[in-house]
N, C-alpha and C positions, 0 to 999 in steps of 0.2 A: 504494500500500500504506500503510495507516495505521501510526502509530508502534507501536500495540499489536500489530498483526500482525507487524511487523518484529521486535519484541522476542521474540515466540514463535518466530519462525524462527531468531533468534540463539540462543535457549535450546536449540533442537533441534540446532543445529550444535555447540554446546558439549557437549551430551550425547553426540552421535555421536563427537566427538573424544575424550572421556573414555573411552567404552566401547571405542573402537579402541585407545587407549593401554593399557587394562587387558588387552585381548585379546593385544596384543603382549608385555606385560611379565609376565603371569601364568605362562606356562610357564617362563620364566627364573627367576622368583621361586620357583616350586614346587621347582625343582631346586637352588636356591642354598644352602639351609641357613640363610638369613637369617630372622630373626623379623619384620622390618619393612623396607619399601622405600618411599621417598618420592622422586618425581621431579617437578620443577617446570620448566615451560617457558612463559615469558610469564605469562599469567593462568591457565594450566592447571596444576593440582596433582593428582597421582595418588598415593595412599597405599595400599599393600597391607600387610596385617598378618596374621599367623597368630593364630588364637584362642588366648588366654592359657591356657585350661584344657586345650588339646590336649597329649597325651603325645607326646613326640618319638619318631618311628619310626626304626628303623635306616636308614641311607642305602640307597636302592634302587640296584641295579646300573644302569650306564649302558645305556640302550636302544640297539639297533643303529640306525645312521642310516637314515632313511626319506626317500622322495621327498616333495615338497610335495603330490603328488596323492593320497597314501595316508597320511592322518594316523593316528597311533597312538591306540588307545582302550584304556585299562586295563580296560575291560569286555568286550573282545573283540567278538565278533559275538553278536547275539541267538540264542537257541536256535532250532532249526529250527521254522518255523511261527509264530514270535513276532517282535515288533518293539520297538524302543526308542521312547519318547517323550522328546524332547530339550528342553533349556532354550532358549527363544527369545532370551535375553539374558544377559549376564554380571552376576553379583551374588551376594548371600548367599541361599541356599535355606532356606526355612522350610516344614516339612511340616504345620503347624497354624496357625490364624488368630491364636493368642496362646499364650504360655507356659502349659503345663498343660492346654490345650484338646486335644480329640481331633484326631488328624491327619485331613487331608482324605481320604486313602486309606491302606489297609494292604494287605499282601500277602494275596491272595485276594479283595480287593474287586472288584466289578464296576463298571466306569466306562463312561460314555458319551462320545462325541466332544463336545467343548465343555464338559465338566465341569471345575470347578476342582480341581486336584490339588496345589497348593501356592502359595507366594508367593516372589517373588524381590525382595529389597531392593537397589535400585540408586539411588545418588545421593539417599539418604534418602527414597525413594519405594517403597512396597510395591506390586508388580505381581502381580495374580492370574494364575497360570499355568494354562492350560486344556489338556486333552488334545486332540490332533489326531485321535485314533482311540478307538474303544470296544473293550472286551474285559475280560479278567480280569487283574488285576495279579499277575504272577508273581514279580517282584523289585523292590525299592526299592533304587536304586543309590547314593543320596547320603544323608548324615545331615543332619538339621536343623542350621542354623547354619554350614554349610560353604560355601565359595566355589565356585560353579559357573560354567563358561564357556559362552558362546553355543554351541549345538549339542552340548553335553555330554549324554549320556544320563542321565535321572533315574529313569525307570521302564522295566521291561520288561513288555510285556503280551502276552497270548494273544488276538489279535483273534477275535471271534466273529461 
């Protein structure tokens, strides 16, 4: 293996470690009431922060304990005959290619499988997020600029 290939493999390992750390810390951070959390372990540094412009919401009631096999979703289940399109990675969701630009999709838009529906910024990289199914967008479940977790629903669609 060349030094260049070894470097790319090492970068991928660091990315996986950071995303795994964010996946473990984000639920605790969300319910903590903290504005910022920074964890350092060796060369790994993970910092979670709430958007400064966000209005503080009243504390949510504590959810009932759930088993590991049935994760809670604040979105519930999709409406009958509909399905969720989920985030493939953890990061900050953007619904448009740049501030002030038209969003990739809006409620009522018809989308095709493989169509770009948004961007997720992770580790200072913007990743195009593509729908894994086609249909009509019935609900947009996340606001632009908010943190989304891997497998979190971002859209609800009516497949056609």
